[in-house]
C-alpha positions in Angstrom: 8.0 -14.2 -33.1 5.8 -13.5 -30.0 6.2 -16.2 -27.4 9.6 -17.3 -28.7 12.9 -16.2 -27.0 14.6 -13.3 -28.7 18.4 -13.3 -28.9 18.6 -9.6 -28.5 16.2 -9.3 -25.5 17.7 -8.5 -22.1 14.8 -10.2 -20.2 15.0 -13.4 -22.4 18.7 -13.6 -21.5 17.8 -13.3 -17.8 15.2 -16.1 -18.2 17.8 -18.4 -19.8 20.4 -17.5 -17.1 22.8 -15.8 -19.7 22.5 -12.6 -17.7 22.5 -12.7 -13.9 19.7 -11.2 -11.9 18.6 -11.3 -8.2 15.6 -13.6 -8.5 13.0 -13.3 -5.8 10.2 -15.6 -7.2 9.8 -18.0 -10.0 6.8 -20.0 -11.3 6.3 -22.2 -14.3 5.4 -19.2 -16.4 7.0 -16.2 -14.7 10.2 -14.8 -13.2 10.5 -12.0 -10.7 13.7 -10.2 -10.0 15.0 -7.0 -8.5 15.3 -3.9 -10.8 18.9 -2.8 -11.2 17.8 0.8 -11.2 15.2 0.9 -8.4 12.7 3.7 -8.2 11.4 2.7 -4.7 12.9 0.8 -1.7 11.2 -2.3 -3.2 11.3 -2.5 -7.0 10.8 -5.9 -8.5 10.1 -6.8 -12.1 7.7 -9.7 -12.9 8.0 -11.0 -16.4 6.5 -13.9 -18.4 9.1 -16.4 -19.3 7.8 -16.3 -22.9 8.6 -13.3 -24.9 5.9 -10.8 -25.7 6.8 -7.2 -26.6 4.4 -5.5 -24.1 1.5 -6.2 -21.8 -1.1 -5.7 -24.5 0.5 -8.3 -26.7 0.8 -10.7 -23.8 -2.8 -10.4 -22.8 -4.0 -10.8 -26.4 -1.9 -13.9 -27.1 -1.8 -15.6 -23.7 -4.4 -14.4 -21.1 -3.3 -17.1 -18.7 0.3 -15.9 -18.7 -0.9 -12.3 -18.3 -2.9 -13.4 -15.2 0.1 -15.3 -13.9 2.2 -12.1 -14.1 -0.4 -10.2 -12.0 -0.8 -13.0 -9.5 2.9 -13.2 -9.0 3.1 -9.4 -8.6 0.7 -9.7 -5.7 2.7 -12.6 -4.2 5.9 -10.5 -4.6 4.2 -7.7 -2.7 3.2 -10.1 0.1 6.7 -11.6 0.2 8.1 -8.1 0.5 5.7 -7.2 3.3 4.0 -4.4 1.2 0.4 -5.5 1.6 -0.3 -3.5 4.7 1.3 -0.2 3.5 0.4 -0.4 -0.1 2.2 -0.9 -3.4 1.9 -0.1 -7.0 1.9 -2.4 -10.0 3.0 -0.6 -13.2 2.9 -2.0 -16.8 4.4 0.5 -19.3 3.5 -0.1 -22.9 5.5 1.7 -25.6 8.5 4.0 -25.5 6.2 7.0 -24.9 5.0 5.5 -21.7 8.6 4.8 -20.5 9.0 1.2 -21.6 12.7 0.6 -22.2 12.8 -3.2 -22.5 10.4 -4.5 -25.0 9.5 -7.8 -23.2 6.3 -7.6 -21.2 6.9 -6.8 -17.5 5.2 -5.5 -14.4 7.0 -3.3 -11.9 6.1 -3.9 -8.3 6.9 -0.7 -6.4 6.6 -0.1 -2.6 8.2 1.0 0.6 7.6 4.7 0.1 4.6 6.9 -0.5 3.2 6.9 -4.0 1.8 10.1 -5.5 -0.9 10.4 -8.1 -0.5 11.3 -10.7 3.0 9.8 -10.8 5.8 12.3 -11.2 
């Protein structure tokens, strides 16, 4: 059920501490940690602590938590000193868009040039 922890979800297990992660920020509703397969010098994932399968489901069910994820992504960028050089926030929704973990999450990417369209 949306919002409830899922026993088979990697990110839910990170939230509970069952799987270790390098945590960089935590709020009441979000957790931010370094991606284990970084695609840029800075690559941090920001997730809601509650389980939603993707960003669209999160926004529909809990707009406040969706806003919290975006706010925390901006704070991660500031903490990582990316605000002067620029950064990208990516929310993949669905396998066809590259989503591999079906728990809503935002990627904060920076520290290198970002091309458009992404390659």
